[in-house]
DOKOLPA-486494 format. One line per field, with one value per residue (C-alpha): residue number from 1; residue in one letter; x, y, z. Coordinates in steps of 0.25 Angstrom, whole numbers, plus 5000, padded with zeros to 4 digits. Each point is the difference from the previous one (the first is absolute). Example, Ala and Ser with C-alpha at 12.3 -4.5 7.8 and 13.67 -1.06 7.14 Angstrom:
BEGIN
resi = [1 2]
resn = [A S]
east = [5049 5006]
north = [4982 5014]
up = [5031 4998]
//
This chain:
BEGIN
resi = [1 2 3 4 5 6 7 8 9 10 11 12 13 14 15 16 17 18 19 20 21 22 23 24 25 26 27 28 29 30 31 32 33 34 35 36 37 38 39 40 41 42 43 44 45 46 47 48 49 50 51 52 53 54 55 56 57 58 59 60 61 62 63 64 65 66 67 68 69 70 71 72 73 74 75 76 77 78 79 80 81 82 83 84 85 86 87 88 89 90 91 92 93 94 95 96 97 98 99 100 101 102 103 104 105 106 107 108 109 110 111 112 113 114 115 116 117 118 119 120 121 122 123 124 125 126 127 128 129 130 131 132 133 134 135 136 137 138 139 140 141 142 143 144 145 146 147 148 149 150 151 152 153 154 155 156 157 158 159 160 161 162 163 164 165 166 167 168 169 170 171 172 173 174 175 176 177 178 179 180 181 182 183 184 185 186 187 188 189 190 191 192 193 194 195 196 197 198 199 200 201 202 203 204 205 206 207 208 209 210 211 212 213 214 215 216 217 218 219 220 221 222 223 224 225 226 227 228 229 230 231 232 233 234 235 236 237 238 239 240 241 242 243 244 245 246 247 248 249 250 251 252 253 254 255 256 257 258 259 260 261 262 263 264 265 266 267 268 269 270 271 272 273 274 275 276 277 278 279 280 281 282 283 284 285 286 287 288 289 290 291 292 293 294 295 296 297 298 299 300 301 302 303 304 305 306 307 308 309 310 311 312 313 314 315 316 317 318 319 320 321 322 323 324 325 326 327 328 329 330 331 332 333 334 335 336 337 338 339 340 341 342 343 344 345 346 347 348 349 350 351 352 353 354 355 356 357 358 359 360 361 362 363 364 365 366 367 368 369 370 371 372 373 374 375 376 377 378 379 380 381 382 383 384 385 386 387 388 389 390 391 392 393 394 395 396 397 398 399 400 401 402 403 404 405 406 407 408 409 410 411 412 413 414 415 416 417 418 419 420 421 422 423 424 425 426 427 428 429 430 431 432 433 434 435 436 437 438 439 440 441 442 443 444 445 446 447 448 449 450 451 452 453 454 455 456 457 458 459 460 461 462 463 464 465 466 467 468 469 470 471 472 473 474 475 476 477 478 479 480 481 482 483 484 485 486 487 488 489 490 491 492 493 494 495 496 497 498 499 500 501 502 503 504 505 506 507 508 509 510 511 512 513 514 515 516 517 518 519 520 521 522 523 524 525 526 527 528 529 530 531 532 533 534 535 536 537 538 539 540 541 542]
resn = [M L V A G A G P V G L A L G G D L G W R G H S C I L V D Q G D G V I G Q P K M D M V S V R T M E F C R R W G L V A D V E M A P Y G R D Y P Q D N V Y L T A L N G W E M G R Q P M P S M N A A A Y T A D S P Q R R E R C P Q N M F D P I L Q K F A R A Q P G V D I R Y G H R L V S F T Q D P E G V T S T L V D Q A S G K E L T L R T R Y L V G C D G A K S A V R E Q L G I G M Q G R G V L T H T T N I I F R C A H F N Q L H D K A P G Y R Y M F V G K E G T W A T I V A I N G N D Q W R M S I I G N A Q D R K R Y T E Q E L K I M A C Q A L G R E F D P E I L S V L R W T R I E Q V A D R Y R E G R A L M A G D A V H L T S P T G G L G M N T G I G D A V D L S W K L A A V L E G W G G D A L L D S Y T T E R R P V A H R I T R F S T G N L Q T M K Q V P S A D K V L D T G P E G D A A R K A V G H A L G E G L K R E W F S Q N M H L G Y R Y D N S P V C V F N E P E D P A A I E A E R E D A V N Y R P S T R P G C R A P H A W L V D G R S T L D L F G K G L V L V V T A G G N D F A A L Q A A A K S R S I P L A I A R I D D P V V Q A L Y E K P Q V L V R P D G H V A W R G E N I N D L A G E V L A K V T G N V F E K V T A]
east = [5005 4998 4993 5001 4988 4986 4994 4995 5014 5004 4986 5001 5014 4996 4988 5007 5011 4989 4993 5013 5000 5011 4999 5001 4999 4995 5002 4995 5001 4986 4986 4996 4989 5001 4995 5005 5001 5012 4995 4987 5003 5003 5006 4997 5013 4997 4986 5007 5007 4987 4994 5012 4997 4985 4997 4993 4986 5005 5005 4987 4992 5008 4991 5004 4988 5001 4990 5008 5006 5015 5001 5012 4995 5008 4994 5002 4990 4988 4991 5009 5005 5002 5011 5000 4997 5005 4988 5003 4990 4996 5006 4987 5000 5015 5003 5010 5011 5006 5013 4996 4989 4999 4998 5005 4992 4997 5003 5006 5011 4990 4992 5012 5009 4989 4998 5015 5000 4990 5007 5013 4994 4993 5014 5006 5012 4998 5000 4997 5004 4995 5006 5014 5012 5013 5011 5013 5005 5013 5003 5009 5002 4988 4990 4995 4998 4990 4997 4986 4992 4986 4995 4989 5009 5013 5006 5011 5000 5010 4996 5009 4996 5006 4997 4995 4992 4998 4986 5000 4998 5007 5008 5004 5007 5006 5005 5006 5007 5006 5005 4994 4998 4989 5001 4991 4994 4996 4989 4990 4989 4996 4985 4989 4989 4986 4990 4986 4986 4989 4988 4994 5013 4996 4986 5008 5004 4995 5010 4998 5007 5014 5011 5011 4998 5012 5000 5007 5003 5009 5012 4996 4994 5000 4991 4992 4988 4998 4988 5006 4989 4990 4990 5002 5016 5009 5015 5005 5015 5006 5011 5011 5014 5014 5003 4989 4997 4988 4991 4986 4990 4987 4993 5009 4998 4985 5001 5008 4989 4990 5009 5000 4985 4998 4990 4999 4998 5005 5008 5002 5015 5003 5015 5012 5013 5012 5009 5012 4999 5013 5007 5011 5005 5009 5014 4997 4989 5009 5011 5003 4988 4993 4991 4990 4987 4990 5002 5012 5007 4992 4993 4991 4989 4986 4997 4998 4996 5013 5006 4993 4998 5015 5002 4991 5008 5012 4994 4996 5013 5007 4991 5002 5015 5001 4991 5009 5013 4993 4995 5014 4998 5003 5014 5005 5001 4985 5000 5010 4991 4989 5008 5003 4986 4992 5009 4998 4985 5001 5008 4989 4988 5006 5004 4986 4993 5009 4996 4986 5001 5007 4989 4990 5007 5006 4988 5000 4993 4997 5001 4988 4992 4990 4998 4987 4999 5007 5014 4995 4992 5012 5009 4990 4999 5015 5001 4989 5007 5014 4994 4991 5011 5012 4994 4994 5013 4997 4985 5003 5014 4997 5015 5005 4993 5001 5012 5012 5011 5012 5009 5014 4995 5012 4989 4993 5006 5001 5003 4995 5005 4992 5000 5004 4993 4987 5001 5002 4988 4991 5005 4997 4986 4991 4987 5002 5002 5005 4999 5013 5007 5014 5008 4997 4986 4987 4995 4987 4986 4991 4987 5001 4988 4997 4998 5013 5010 5014 5004 4993 5011 5011 5004 5005 5012 5006 4990 5004 4989 5000 4991 5007 5010 5002 4997 5013 5005 5007 5013 4994 4992 5012 5008 4990 4997 5015 5001 4986 4995 4985 4996 4987 4998 4988 4996 4990 4995 4994 5004 4997 5009 5011 5000 5000 5011 5009 5009 4996 5006 5000 5005 4993 5005 4991 4998 4994 5012 5007 5013 5003 4994 5004 4997 5005 5004 5004 5013 5004 4992 5011 5006 4987 4995 5013 5000 4986 5001 5012 5010 5009 5002 5006 4995 4989 5003 4988]
north = [5125 4994 4986 4993 4992 5003 4986 4995 5000 5014 5006 4994 5006 5013 5001 4996 5010 5011 4995 5002 5014 4999 5004 4989 5000 4986 4998 4988 4998 4994 5007 4995 4991 4985 4992 4987 4999 4992 4998 4999 4997 5011 4993 5001 5008 5009 5003 5004 5010 5004 5002 5009 5008 5001 4991 4988 5005 5003 4985 4995 5008 4995 4994 4986 4991 4999 4989 4992 4987 4998 4985 4994 4989 4989 4994 4993 5010 5008 4990 4989 4994 5008 4994 5008 5014 5009 5008 5014 5011 5012 5013 5004 4986 5000 5000 5009 4993 5004 5003 5013 5010 4998 4988 4998 5005 4997 5013 4998 5010 5007 5003 5002 5009 5011 4999 5002 5011 5008 4998 5005 5012 5004 5002 5015 5000 4987 5002 4988 5001 4989 4999 5004 4990 5000 5000 5001 5006 5004 5001 5008 5002 5010 4994 4993 5007 4993 5001 4998 5000 5004 4989 5008 5012 4993 5012 4997 5006 4999 4998 5002 4992 4995 4986 4991 4987 4990 4994 4997 4986 4987 5007 5012 5011 5004 4986 4998 5014 4996 4987 4992 4985 4991 4986 4988 4989 5009 4996 4991 5001 5008 5003 5006 5007 5003 5009 4997 5004 4990 5005 4986 4992 4992 4997 4992 4989 4992 5003 5009 5013 5002 5011 4992 4988 4991 4991 4987 4992 4988 5010 5005 5014 5007 5012 5008 5009 5011 5009 5013 5009 4989 5003 5000 5001 4988 4998 4987 4997 4990 4996 4995 4996 5006 4996 5003 5014 4997 5012 4995 5006 5005 4988 4990 5008 4998 4985 4999 5008 4990 4988 5005 5003 4986 5005 5011 5014 5013 5008 5015 5002 5014 4999 4990 5001 4991 5000 4992 4995 5002 4997 5010 5010 5012 4999 5013 5011 5012 5007 5014 5009 4990 4989 4990 4993 4990 4992 5008 4992 4987 4992 4989 4990 5006 4986 5006 5014 5006 5008 5013 4998 4999 5012 5008 4995 5005 5014 5001 4996 5009 5012 5002 4999 5010 5009 4999 5003 5012 5005 4999 4990 4987 4997 4995 4986 5000 4999 4989 4992 5000 4989 4992 5000 4998 4991 4988 5002 4999 4987 4994 5004 4996 4986 4998 5005 4991 4988 5003 5000 4987 4994 5005 4995 4987 4992 4985 4990 5011 4991 4992 5012 5000 4985 4994 4988 4996 5005 5013 5002 4996 5010 5012 4996 5001 5013 5006 4996 5005 5014 5001 4997 5005 5014 5002 5008 5009 5002 5002 5007 5010 4998 5004 5013 5004 4991 5006 5005 5009 4990 5006 5015 5009 5010 4991 4997 4985 4998 4986 4986 4993 4986 5001 4987 5005 5013 4992 4991 5012 5006 4988 4998 5007 4998 5002 5014 5002 5014 5005 5013 4994 5011 5000 4994 5007 5006 4992 5005 5000 5008 5012 5004 5012 4992 5002 4989 5001 5001 5014 5005 4998 5008 5014 4998 4991 4995 4994 4990 4999 4989 5000 5007 5014 5013 5007 5001 5014 4994 4994 5013 5009 4991 5000 5015 5003 4992 5005 4986 4999 4991 4997 4992 4991 4995 4988 4994 4988 4986 4994 5010 4998 4985 5002 5010 4991 5011 5013 5009 4998 5011 4999 5007 5008 4987 4993 4991 4998 5007 4997 4993 4999 5005 5014 5008 5012 4993 4999 5011 5007 4987 4994 5012 5002 4985 4999 5013 4996 5010 4990 4985 4997 4988 5002 4990 5000]
up = [4971 4987 4999 4986 4998 5005 5001 5014 5007 4994 5004 5014 5002 4994 5008 5013 4998 4998 5012 5008 4994 4989 4986 4989 4985 4994 4985 4992 4985 5000 5001 5014 4994 5003 4989 5005 5015 5005 5014 5007 5015 5010 5012 5014 5002 4989 5005 5013 4993 4993 5013 5004 4987 5002 4988 5006 4996 4986 4998 5006 4990 4988 4989 5003 5003 5015 5001 4990 5006 5000 4998 4994 4991 4993 4987 4987 4994 5005 4993 5004 5013 5012 5008 5012 5006 5011 5005 5003 5005 4992 5004 5008 5007 5003 5015 5007 5008 5013 4993 4993 5000 4985 4990 4986 4989 4986 4992 4986 4996 4990 5013 5010 4992 4999 5015 5002 4989 5008 5013 4994 4993 5013 5006 4999 4992 4992 4985 4991 4986 4990 4986 5005 4999 5008 4990 5009 5013 5006 5015 5008 5016 5000 4992 4986 4987 4991 4985 4997 4986 4999 4990 4994 4996 5000 5008 5010 5014 5012 5014 5012 5013 5013 4997 4988 5003 4988 5002 4985 4999 4995 4989 5010 4993 5013 5003 4986 5000 5014 4995 5011 4997 5004 5005 5001 4992 4988 4991 5005 4989 4988 5003 4992 5007 4994 5006 4994 5003 5001 5009 5002 5001 5012 4994 4989 5009 5011 5011 5012 4998 5004 4999 4994 4991 4998 4987 5000 4988 4996 5000 5014 5004 4987 5003 5010 4999 5011 5003 4997 5005 5007 4989 4984 4998 5001 4999 4993 5002 4990 5010 4990 5003 5001 4985 4991 4996 4992 4995 4999 4990 5005 4994 5008 5013 4998 4997 5013 5008 4994 5004 5014 5001 4993 4990 4989 5003 4994 5010 4998 5001 5006 5001 4998 5008 4998 5012 5006 5014 5006 5014 5002 5011 4998 5006 5007 5001 5001 4993 5006 4999 4991 5006 4994 5005 4995 4987 4998 5010 5002 4989 5005 4995 5004 5006 5014 4998 5006 4988 5001 5015 5003 4991 5009 5012 4993 4998 5015 5005 4990 5002 5015 4998 4989 5008 5012 4992 4993 5014 5006 5011 4992 4996 4986 5006 5001 4985 5000 5009 4989 4992 5013 5005 4987 4991 5009 5000 4984 5001 5009 4992 4986 5005 5006 4988 4991 5009 4998 4985 5001 5008 4991 4987 5005 5003 5001 4990 4991 4988 5004 5005 4988 4999 5004 5010 5012 4996 4996 5013 5008 4992 5002 5015 5001 4992 5009 5013 4995 4996 5012 5010 4993 4998 5014 5003 4989 5004 5015 4999 5012 5005 4986 5001 5015 5005 4992 5009 4998 5007 4997 4999 5004 5005 5010 5014 5002 5015 5003 4997 4989 4994 4985 4997 5006 4992 4987 5003 5002 4987 4992 5006 4990 5008 5015 5004 5015 5005 5006 5004 4997 4993 4985 5002 4996 5013 5003 4999 5012 5002 5010 5009 4991 4988 4993 4997 5005 4986 4999 5010 4989 4988 5001 5010 5010 5011 5013 5005 5015 5006 5014 5009 5003 4992 5001 4985 5002 4995 4987 4997 5002 4991 4989 5001 4999 4987 4995 5000 5000 5012 5007 5013 5000 5013 5000 5013 4995 5004 4986 4993 5011 4998 4984 5001 5008 5006 5008 4990 4985 4990 4987 4987 4990 4991 5012 5003 5013 5002 5014 5012 5015 5014 5000 4988 5008 5004 4985 4994 4992 4995 4996 4993 4992 4996 4995 4992 4993 5006 5007 5000 5014 5007 5010 5012 5008]
//
């Protein structure tokens, strides 16, 4: 297996493939050092995967200030008017919910990538090669031949692998060579990020500390400052718009930082990144033996923290399917299901994230927000209310992270009538997650008597969760054995889990999503297993 791109998505894919016992080569034209972290939030779902991989302690020990408050604050300037604040707890103070054994974590990319690197390198058969660029590739029925260049020496080398996966970002060489288009709103803003160091930044103003400061002027919300390590490093983003590609000088950037602070200071600028905020999704995620994941197939505004986290979800979905095909128990249709399952998730998160951006930028009464007197007071009150209420769906978006469902998956068995309007309403609700074992859903979390989570049962193969009924699964086990399908039976005699899992028997895939549920899988064992492993697409009727 060749994975082009060793960012967080490529590292997660390579690490998970190695964790499943498969050899994998990751190549990346960079050096693996993150100078400008593009993400800083590891979602609750990604943390569930980190739990599976044994990485939770590493994330929790990352050098982000775990007692630093995570408030979102709306201001004219840090030494100006504060118009509103959404209090959010620090990492140490954040509560766990009943929905997951984990919680979201603040772990910027310059801290998270090394954790994933360590994980990937610890897997036998995983080889990470930085300073190597994918130049081209050709496919045939048996595999992929890729041409790489060692950027230090200029030497070309050829690799022969069964599959190629492009995790190579927005300008994906894999996607471009395949000629796969992307659709969506396109450019949303041309934005400039500045990482600066200022050890006593929060002592230079009179506001309570926050994670994210949003600055509103007469033109609307024009910039944000984020606590990038909860200590002395900060990221200022000049939001921009879709038209202007202005390149600011260092002096201009310092002036804008002073404008946001509301007084003179001398920030130490560590790096500057000019980037384009885009909403687009690829037409398809697979072409023969070449597949793609992460930013290579979906580009989104970071307003929601869903870009990298959705890419990690891509990696987990794709990894078990590739492993199944390589091991001979998964059919080629399993790889076709990757696009069918993950592309709607990308559409959902990109629309959501763009909506958050619009809420942040299009505030009411901004033209009077700097005025003194009653009109200015009223304008600031309106801005604070609009941002405070409008962005709650971003701050509390549990259903975006846990509630995605593979509604039309060809490798899930949908054997119950459902209300399409109700499904759509759940999909559009960003906040309220409702645990369910309907096929395609993430199998719910519950604590077991031995201290494990139900999620700890899933990962390597198929798992039949049995909460009621008999113990005779001979037909299912025989069907799985004859097809070399890894299968475990998890009997849970707990009324809480029985109620949560809704049906006596629930078949869960290696990625933790439900493949089938019902009363007695023995009656349909061969048919169900064939379908959920991508070997046949006949209708299962009961």
